[in-house]
ROSE-4610 file (N, C-alpha, C; in Angstrom, 1 decimal, always signed):
// ROSE-4610
residu = [M/M/M/T/T/T/T/T/T/E/E/E/V/V/V/Q/Q/Q/W/W/W/S/S/S/E/E/E/L/L/L/Q/Q/Q/R/R/R/D/D/D/P/P/P/R/R/R/S/S/S/V/V/V/A/A/A/A/A/A/L/L/L/A/A/A/D/D/D/N/N/N/G/G/G/D/D/D/V/V/V/R/R/R/V/V/V/R/R/R/R/R/R/R/R/R/D/D/D/G/G/G/A/A/A/A/A/A/L/L/L/L/L/L/L/L/L/T/T/T/R/R/R/E/E/E/D/D/D/R/R/R/A/A/A/S/S/S/S/S/S/A/A/A/A/A/A/E/E/E/G/G/G/A/A/A/I/I/I/S/S/S/A/A/A/A/A/A/R/R/R/A/A/A/L/L/L/R/R/R/N/N/N/V/V/V/L/L/L/A/A/A/H/H/H/L/L/L/P/P/P/A/A/A/G/G/G/I/I/I/A/A/A/A/A/A/K/K/K/A/A/A/L/L/L/L/L/L/D/D/D/E/E/E/F/F/F/P/P/P/W/W/W/V/V/V/D/D/D/V/V/V/L/L/L/P/P/P/E/E/E/E/E/E/E/E/E/R/R/R/A/A/A/Q/Q/Q/F/F/F/V/V/V/S/S/S/D/D/D/F/F/F/A/A/A/R/R/R/A/A/A/F/F/F/Q/Q/Q/A/A/A/S/S/S/A/A/A/E/E/E/L/L/L/G/G/G/Q/Q/Q/W/W/W/S/S/S/V/V/V/L/L/L/E/E/E/Q/Q/Q/T/T/T/V/V/V/R/R/R/E/E/E/W/W/W/R/R/R/S/S/S/T/T/T/A/A/A/A/A/A/I/I/I/H/H/H/A/A/A/D/D/D/P/P/P/K/K/K/L/L/L/A/A/A/R/R/R/K/K/K/L/L/L/S/S/S/E/E/E/P/P/P/L/L/L/S/S/S/D/D/D/D/D/D/F/F/F/G/G/G/S/S/S/V/V/V/A/A/A/P/P/P/P/P/P/V/V/V/D/D/D/G/G/G]
num = [1/1/1/2/2/2/3/3/3/4/4/4/5/5/5/6/6/6/7/7/7/8/8/8/9/9/9/10/10/10/11/11/11/12/12/12/13/13/13/14/14/14/15/15/15/16/16/16/17/17/17/18/18/18/19/19/19/20/20/20/21/21/21/22/22/22/23/23/23/24/24/24/25/25/25/26/26/26/27/27/27/28/28/28/29/29/29/30/30/30/31/31/31/32/32/32/33/33/33/34/34/34/35/35/35/36/36/36/37/37/37/38/38/38/39/39/39/40/40/40/41/41/41/42/42/42/43/43/43/44/44/44/45/45/45/46/46/46/47/47/47/48/48/48/49/49/49/50/50/50/51/51/51/52/52/52/53/53/53/54/54/54/55/55/55/56/56/56/57/57/57/58/58/58/59/59/59/60/60/60/61/61/61/62/62/62/63/63/63/64/64/64/65/65/65/66/66/66/67/67/67/68/68/68/69/69/69/70/70/70/71/71/71/72/72/72/73/73/73/74/74/74/75/75/75/76/76/76/77/77/77/78/78/78/79/79/79/80/80/80/81/81/81/82/82/82/83/83/83/84/84/84/85/85/85/86/86/86/87/87/87/88/88/88/89/89/89/90/90/90/91/91/91/92/92/92/93/93/93/94/94/94/95/95/95/96/96/96/97/97/97/98/98/98/99/99/99/100/100/100/101/101/101/102/102/102/103/103/103/104/104/104/105/105/105/106/106/106/107/107/107/108/108/108/109/109/109/110/110/110/111/111/111/112/112/112/113/113/113/114/114/114/115/115/115/116/116/116/117/117/117/118/118/118/119/119/119/120/120/120/121/121/121/122/122/122/123/123/123/124/124/124/125/125/125/126/126/126/127/127/127/128/128/128/129/129/129/130/130/130/131/131/131/132/132/132/133/133/133/134/134/134/135/135/135/136/136/136/137/137/137/138/138/138/139/139/139/140/140/140/141/141/141/142/142/142/143/143/143/144/144/144/145/145/145/146/146/146/147/147/147/148/148/148/149/149/149/150/150/150/151/151/151/152/152/152]
x = [+107.8/+108.9/+108.4/+108.7/+108.2/+109.5/+109.4/+110.4/+110.0/+111.0/+110.7/+111.2/+110.4/+110.8/+110.3/+110.9/+110.5/+109.4/+108.6/+107.5/+108.0/+109.1/+109.7/+110.1/+110.5/+110.9/+109.6/+108.5/+107.3/+106.8/+107.0/+106.6/+107.6/+108.8/+109.8/+109.8/+109.5/+109.6/+108.5/+107.3/+106.2/+106.2/+106.7/+106.8/+107.8/+108.9/+109.8/+109.2/+108.5/+107.9/+106.8/+106.0/+105.0/+105.6/+106.8/+107.5/+107.9/+108.3/+108.6/+107.4/+106.2/+105.0/+104.6/+105.0/+104.7/+105.4/+106.6/+107.3/+107.0/+106.3/+105.9/+105.4/+105.0/+104.4/+105.5/+105.1/+106.0/+105.5/+106.4/+106.1/+106.6/+105.7/+106.1/+106.2/+107.4/+107.7/+107.4/+106.7/+106.4/+106.9/+107.4/+107.9/+106.7/+105.6/+104.5/+103.3/+103.5/+102.4/+102.8/+101.9/+102.2/+102.6/+103.3/+103.7/+102.5/+102.6/+101.6/+102.0/+101.1/+101.5/+100.9/+101.7/+101.3/+101.4/+100.2/+100.1/+99.3/+99.5/+98.7/+97.3/+96.3/+94.9/+94.7/+95.3/+95.1/+95.7/+96.8/+97.3/+96.3/+95.8/+94.9/+93.6/+93.1/+91.9/+92.2/+93.3/+93.7/+93.7/+94.3/+94.4/+93.0/+92.1/+90.7/+90.0/+90.1/+89.5/+90.0/+91.3/+91.9/+91.4/+91.3/+90.7/+89.3/+88.5/+87.1/+87.1/+87.9/+88.0/+88.4/+89.4/+89.9/+88.8/+88.1/+87.0/+85.9/+85.5/+84.5/+84.9/+86.2/+86.7/+86.7/+87.2/+87.3/+85.9/+84.9/+83.6/+83.1/+83.3/+82.8/+83.5/+84.8/+85.6/+85.1/+84.9/+84.4/+83.0/+82.2/+80.8/+80.7/+81.6/+81.6/+82.3/+83.0/+83.7/+82.8/+82.9/+82.2/+82.7/+81.8/+82.0/+83.3/+83.5/+84.7/+86.0/+86.0/+87.2/+87.5/+86.4/+86.6/+87.2/+86.7/+87.2/+88.7/+89.0/+90.4/+91.3/+90.8/+91.6/+91.9/+91.1/+91.4/+92.2/+92.4/+93.1/+94.5/+95.2/+96.6/+96.7/+95.7/+95.8/+95.1/+94.1/+93.3/+93.3/+94.3/+94.4/+93.3/+92.8/+91.8/+90.5/+90.3/+89.1/+88.9/+90.0/+89.9/+89.1/+89.1/+88.4/+86.9/+86.5/+85.0/+84.3/+83.1/+82.2/+82.0/+81.8/+81.7/+80.7/+79.5/+78.5/+79.0/+79.7/+80.2/+81.4/+82.2/+83.2/+82.6/+81.5/+80.9/+80.3/+79.8/+79.3/+80.4/+81.6/+82.8/+83.2/+83.2/+83.6/+82.7/+81.4/+80.4/+80.6/+80.7/+80.9/+82.2/+83.2/+84.5/+84.4/+83.8/+83.7/+82.9/+81.7/+80.9/+81.6/+82.3/+83.0/+84.1/+84.8/+85.9/+85.4/+84.3/+83.7/+83.2/+82.5/+82.0/+83.1/+84.2/+85.3/+86.0/+86.1/+86.7/+85.9/+84.6/+83.7/+83.5/+83.6/+83.5/+84.8/+85.9/+87.2/+87.4/+86.7/+86.8/+87.1/+88.4/+88.8/+88.5/+88.0/+87.6/+86.4/+85.6/+84.5/+85.1/+86.1/+86.7/+87.5/+88.2/+88.9/+87.9/+86.8/+85.8/+85.2/+85.0/+84.4/+85.4/+86.7/+87.7/+87.9/+87.9/+88.1/+86.9/+85.7/+84.5/+84.6/+85.0/+85.0/+86.2/+87.3/+88.4/+88.0/+87.2/+86.7/+85.7/+84.9/+84.0/+84.9/+85.9/+86.8/+87.5/+87.8/+88.4/+87.4/+86.2/+85.2/+85.0/+85.0/+84.9/+86.2/+87.3/+88.5/+88.5/+87.6/+87.4/+86.1/+86.0/+84.7/+83.9/+84.5/+83.7/+83.0/+83.7/+83.2/+82.1/+82.4/+81.4/+80.1/+80.2/+79.0/+78.3/+79.0/+78.3/+77.6/+78.3/+77.7/+76.5/+76.5/+75.4/+74.2/+74.3/+73.1/+72.1/+70.8/+69.8/+69.9/+69.5/+69.5/+68.2/+68.4/+67.3/+66.9/+67.8/+67.6/+67.4/+66.7/+66.6/+67.7/+68.6/+69.7/+69.5/+68.2/+67.9/+68.1/+68.0/+68.2/+69.7/+69.9/+71.3/+71.6/+72.8/+73.2/+73.4/+73.1/+73.3/+74.8/+75.1/+76.5/+77.1/+78.4/+79.2/+80.2/+80.3/+81.4/+82.7/+83.6/+84.9/+85.8]
y = [+104.5/+104.6/+105.5/+105.1/+105.8/+106.4/+107.7/+108.5/+108.7/+108.6/+108.9/+110.2/+110.9/+112.1/+112.1/+112.9/+113.1/+114.1/+114.0/+115.0/+116.4/+116.5/+117.8/+118.4/+117.6/+118.1/+118.6/+117.9/+118.3/+119.7/+119.8/+121.1/+122.2/+121.9/+122.9/+123.4/+122.4/+122.7/+122.0/+122.4/+121.6/+121.6/+122.7/+122.8/+121.7/+121.5/+120.5/+119.1/+118.8/+117.5/+117.3/+118.4/+118.3/+118.0/+118.6/+118.3/+116.8/+116.3/+114.8/+114.0/+114.4/+113.7/+113.8/+114.8/+114.8/+113.6/+113.2/+112.1/+110.7/+110.6/+109.3/+109.5/+108.5/+108.6/+109.0/+109.6/+110.1/+109.5/+108.8/+108.2/+109.2/+109.8/+110.8/+110.1/+109.9/+109.3/+110.3/+109.8/+110.6/+109.9/+110.6/+110.0/+109.5/+110.2/+110.0/+109.3/+108.7/+108.0/+107.2/+106.5/+105.7/+106.6/+106.1/+106.9/+107.3/+108.4/+108.8/+108.6/+108.5/+108.3/+109.5/+110.3/+111.4/+111.0/+111.1/+110.7/+111.7/+111.8/+112.7/+112.1/+113.0/+112.5/+111.7/+112.1/+111.4/+110.0/+109.8/+108.4/+107.6/+108.2/+107.5/+107.1/+108.0/+107.7/+106.6/+106.6/+105.6/+104.2/+104.2/+102.9/+102.4/+103.3/+102.9/+102.4/+103.1/+102.7/+101.3/+101.1/+99.9/+98.7/+99.0/+97.9/+97.6/+98.6/+98.3/+97.5/+97.9/+97.1/+95.7/+95.5/+94.1/+93.3/+94.0/+93.3/+92.8/+93.7/+93.4/+92.3/+92.3/+91.3/+89.9/+90.0/+88.7/+88.1/+89.0/+88.5/+87.8/+88.4/+87.9/+86.5/+86.5/+85.3/+84.1/+84.4/+83.4/+83.0/+83.9/+83.6/+82.7/+82.7/+81.9/+80.6/+80.4/+79.1/+78.2/+76.9/+75.9/+76.1/+75.9/+76.2/+75.5/+74.3/+73.5/+74.1/+74.5/+75.1/+76.5/+77.3/+78.6/+78.4/+77.4/+77.2/+76.7/+75.9/+75.5/+76.6/+77.6/+78.8/+79.6/+79.5/+80.3/+79.5/+78.2/+77.4/+77.8/+78.3/+78.7/+79.8/+80.7/+81.8/+81.4/+80.6/+80.2/+78.6/+78.0/+76.5/+75.9/+76.6/+76.0/+75.8/+76.4/+76.2/+74.7/+73.9/+72.5/+71.7/+72.3/+71.7/+71.8/+72.8/+73.1/+72.1/+71.7/+70.9/+71.5/+70.7/+71.2/+72.4/+72.2/+73.3/+74.6/+74.5/+75.7/+76.3/+75.5/+76.1/+77.0/+76.6/+77.4/+78.7/+78.6/+79.8/+80.7/+80.2/+81.0/+81.8/+81.1/+81.8/+82.9/+82.7/+83.8/+84.9/+84.6/+85.6/+86.4/+85.7/+86.3/+87.4/+87.0/+87.9/+89.1/+88.9/+90.0/+90.9/+90.3/+91.2/+91.9/+91.3/+92.0/+93.2/+93.0/+94.1/+95.2/+94.8/+95.8/+96.6/+95.9/+96.6/+97.6/+97.1/+98.0/+99.3/+99.1/+100.2/+101.1/+100.6/+101.4/+102.0/+101.4/+101.8/+101.3/+100.3/+99.8/+98.3/+98.0/+96.6/+95.7/+96.3/+95.5/+94.6/+94.9/+94.0/+92.7/+92.8/+91.5/+90.8/+91.6/+90.9/+90.2/+90.8/+90.1/+88.8/+88.9/+87.7/+86.6/+86.9/+85.8/+85.3/+86.2/+85.7/+84.8/+85.2/+84.3/+83.0/+82.9/+81.7/+80.8/+81.4/+80.7/+80.1/+80.8/+80.2/+79.1/+79.2/+78.1/+76.9/+77.1/+76.0/+75.3/+76.1/+75.6/+74.7/+75.1/+74.2/+72.9/+73.0/+71.7/+70.9/+71.4/+70.7/+69.9/+70.2/+69.5/+68.8/+67.5/+66.8/+66.8/+66.7/+66.7/+68.0/+69.1/+70.4/+70.7/+70.3/+70.5/+69.8/+68.5/+67.8/+68.4/+68.9/+69.5/+70.8/+71.6/+72.9/+72.7/+71.5/+71.2/+70.6/+70.2/+69.6/+70.7/+70.2/+71.2/+71.6/+72.8/+73.2/+72.7/+72.1/+71.6/+72.4/+73.2/+74.0/+75.5/+76.1/+77.6/+78.2/+78.9/+79.4/+80.8/+81.3/+82.6/+83.7/+84.9/+86.1/+86.3/+86.9/+87.2/+88.6/+88.8/+90.2/+91.0/+92.3/+93.1/+93.1/+93.3/+93.4/+94.6/+94.5/+95.5/+96.0/+97.3/+97.9/+97.6/+97.3/+97.1/+96.2]
z = [+97.2/+98.2/+99.4/+100.6/+101.7/+102.4/+102.6/+103.3/+104.8/+105.6/+107.1/+107.5/+108.3/+108.9/+110.4/+111.2/+112.6/+112.7/+113.7/+113.9/+114.0/+114.6/+114.8/+113.4/+112.5/+111.2/+110.4/+110.6/+110.0/+110.6/+111.9/+112.6/+112.1/+112.0/+111.7/+110.2/+109.3/+107.9/+107.1/+107.3/+106.7/+105.1/+104.6/+103.1/+102.5/+103.2/+102.7/+102.8/+103.9/+104.1/+103.1/+102.8/+101.7/+100.4/+100.1/+98.8/+98.8/+99.9/+100.0/+99.6/+100.1/+99.9/+98.4/+97.7/+96.3/+95.6/+96.1/+95.5/+96.0/+97.1/+97.7/+99.1/+99.7/+101.1/+102.1/+103.1/+104.2/+105.5/+106.2/+107.5/+108.5/+109.3/+110.3/+111.7/+112.2/+113.5/+114.6/+115.6/+116.8/+118.1/+119.0/+120.3/+121.1/+121.0/+121.9/+121.3/+120.1/+119.5/+118.3/+117.7/+116.5/+115.4/+114.5/+113.3/+112.5/+111.8/+110.9/+109.5/+108.6/+107.2/+106.4/+105.8/+105.0/+103.5/+102.9/+101.5/+100.7/+99.5/+98.7/+98.5/+98.4/+98.3/+97.0/+95.9/+94.6/+94.7/+95.4/+95.6/+96.5/+97.5/+98.4/+97.6/+96.8/+96.0/+95.0/+94.4/+93.4/+94.1/+95.3/+96.1/+96.4/+96.8/+97.2/+95.9/+94.8/+93.6/+93.1/+93.3/+92.9/+93.8/+95.0/+95.9/+95.6/+95.2/+94.8/+93.5/+92.5/+91.3/+91.5/+92.4/+92.7/+93.4/+94.3/+95.0/+94.0/+93.1/+92.2/+91.2/+90.8/+89.9/+90.7/+91.9/+92.7/+92.9/+93.2/+93.4/+92.1/+91.0/+89.7/+89.4/+89.7/+89.4/+90.3/+91.6/+92.5/+92.2/+91.7/+91.4/+90.2/+89.3/+88.1/+88.3/+89.3/+89.6/+90.3/+90.1/+90.9/+92.4/+93.3/+94.7/+95.2/+94.9/+95.3/+94.8/+93.6/+93.0/+93.7/+93.9/+94.5/+95.9/+96.7/+98.0/+97.9/+97.0/+96.8/+96.5/+95.7/+95.4/+96.6/+97.6/+98.9/+99.9/+99.6/+100.6/+100.9/+99.9/+100.1/+101.2/+101.2/+102.1/+103.4/+103.3/+104.5/+104.6/+105.0/+105.0/+105.9/+106.9/+107.7/+107.0/+105.8/+105.0/+104.8/+104.7/+104.4/+105.5/+106.7/+107.8/+107.8/+107.1/+107.0/+106.2/+106.6/+105.8/+104.4/+103.4/+102.0/+101.8/+102.4/+102.2/+102.9/+104.0/+104.7/+103.9/+103.2/+102.4/+101.3/+100.7/+99.7/+100.4/+101.6/+102.3/+102.6/+103.0/+103.3/+102.1/+100.9/+99.7/+99.4/+99.5/+99.3/+100.3/+101.6/+102.6/+102.4/+102.0/+101.8/+100.7/+99.6/+98.4/+98.8/+99.5/+99.9/+100.9/+101.8/+102.8/+102.2/+101.2/+100.5/+99.8/+99.1/+98.3/+99.3/+100.3/+101.3/+101.9/+102.3/+102.9/+101.9/+100.7/+99.7/+99.4/+99.3/+99.0/+100.2/+101.5/+102.7/+103.1/+102.6/+103.1/+104.5/+105.0/+106.3/+106.3/+106.3/+106.2/+107.4/+108.4/+109.6/+109.3/+108.2/+107.8/+107.3/+106.5/+106.0/+107.1/+107.9/+109.1/+110.0/+110.2/+111.1/+110.4/+109.2/+108.4/+108.5/+108.2/+108.2/+109.6/+110.6/+112.0/+112.4/+112.1/+112.4/+111.8/+110.5/+109.8/+110.3/+110.7/+111.3/+112.6/+113.4/+114.6/+114.3/+113.3/+112.9/+112.5/+111.8/+111.4/+112.6/+113.6/+114.8/+115.5/+115.5/+116.1/+115.4/+114.0/+113.3/+113.4/+113.7/+113.9/+115.2/+116.1/+117.4/+117.3/+116.9/+116.7/+118.0/+119.2/+120.4/+120.6/+120.4/+120.6/+119.5/+118.2/+117.2/+117.5/+117.9/+118.3/+119.4/+120.4/+121.6/+121.2/+120.4/+120.0/+119.0/+118.3/+117.3/+118.0/+119.2/+119.9/+120.2/+120.2/+120.5/+122.0/+122.3/+123.7/+124.4/+125.5/+126.3/+127.5/+127.9/+129.1/+128.8/+129.7/+129.5/+130.4/+129.8/+130.5/+131.0/+131.0/+131.5/+130.6/+131.1/+130.2/+129.9/+128.8/+128.3/+128.6/+129.2/+129.5/+128.2/+128.2/+127.0/+126.6/+125.3/+124.9/+125.6/+125.8/+126.4/+125.4/+125.3/+124.4/+124.9/+124.0/+124.6/+124.0]
């Protein structure tokens, strides 16, 4: 259960807010920024360990399933997987399992988010046969130097 308090309440009476956090997460609303979530360290550690265990279990399950079955198992969540060629579905399953585990172990879910976003973009290309054919053609021209990546 998540309890909500205002920032001013946390400033005025931090002990009471800490007592609330002993019973569950506390969402701290602020006028000048996104809400903060106050949680006990033991609950955050348990959540992280649970995510790592789930990631390892999923990796093992997906590794022992035939590639086609594993891809079908992910279709409910990612219906665009059906558009991928069969060999790329198997690669998606492998990449998904590795990114899930890496995200859980690093506590950085952006790794999984990026993997899913990139594979969804690949599926979008395969959904447009003209674009897929054009992007699969060998390059015949030299397009010159490539600008360095820009942060942002």
